[in-house]
N, C-alpha and C positions, 0 to 999 in steps of 0.2 A: 424693768428689762435692762439689760446691760447697755453699755455705751456703743455697742456695735450698731452700725447703721441698719435699720430695718428695711429690706428691699420691698418695693411696692407689690401689691397683689397683681396677678396677671389676668387679663381679660382672655376670652376664649382663643382669639387668634394670636395674641401675644404668647399664650401658653404653648400653642402649636409651634410657633417660631422658636421659642426657648427649648422645646423638646428637641427640635431639629438641631439647634445650635449645640446643645449638650451632647448629642450624638456625633455631630460632625466636628465639634471642638473649634474649628476655624473654618470660615466659609464666606463666600460672596453671596449677594442677594440672589443671584441666579441659582446657585447651588442650594440655597435654602428653599427657594421657590420650587425647584425640581424635586427636592426631597419631600416637601409638604404636599405638592400636587400629585405625586405618585400615590399617596395614601388618601387623597381627597375625592369625594363624590363629585364635586364641582371645582375644577381647577380655578385658581385665582390669578389675577394679572400680576406682572412683575412690579408694577407701580404700588400695588397693595402691599407686597412684601417690603419694598423699598421704604415705604411710609412707616410700616410697623417697626422695622429694624432701626430706622432713624429715631423713632420714639423710644425704643428700648435702649438706644445709646443715650438719649437725653435723660431717661430715667435712671441711668447708671447701671443697667443690667448687662449691656453689651459695651465693648470697646470697639473703636473703629480706626482703621488705618487706610489712608488714601494712597493708592499707587496709580498714577495717571488718572484715568477716568473710572477706575474700579476701586470700590471700597471692600476691604476685608474686615470681617467682624469676628469676635470671640467673646465668650462669657466672662463677666468680671468675677462671677462666683460659680463654683461647681453646684450641681443640682442638690447634693446633700446639704451644703451650707445654706443655699437658698431655702430649701424646705425647712430646715431647723430654725432659721431666723423668722420665717413667715409663721410657722406653727407657734413659736414662742409668743410672737406679737398677737396672733389671733386668740390664743389662750388667755393671755394677759388682758386683752380687751374684753373677752367674755366674762372673766372673773371681775374685772373692774365694773362692767355694766350690770351683771346679774349676781355677783358675790356668791354667797353660799349655795344659792340654787344651782349655779353653774358647776361648783365643786361637787355637789351631790350627784349631778348627772355624770361627771367624770368618774366618781367613785362607783356608781352603778355600772358604768361601761366597763370598768376594771373588774368588777365582780362577775361580769358576764363572760369574761375571756377564758379560754382554755388556761388551766393552771400553769402549764409550762410557759406559755406566752406571757402571762401576768408576771411570773418570776423573772423572766428575761427583761421585761420592760422595767420592773422595779430595779433590777441590777444596772440596766442602762441608765436610769434616772440618777442613781447614786454616782455613776461615773461622770456625769455631766458637770 
């Protein structure tokens, strides 16, 4: 893997918060809570979101700026960069752990794709 820092995997609620942050781009805990709770079956408390966002800041996924008593957050990485780095790390880990068996499964998955999609993915892989 390259020397770029691999961002940590997200747990379910962390992923929900990061989805909201990538959409909002810059937001307070309250704004994220309102966005997430608008889609939730069961709304969560402000303190739940505050805790998750603090953890995401500690993990290096969010940046935080305090203005009086209000913290404003924004993502350190855009969604595409996060996904690319996480996917690369996951694939590397699978290949390291399972070797050729993992590679055979990737090859089978590629063989099962629509030919146009497979060509586009191969082209994209060469550009990386």
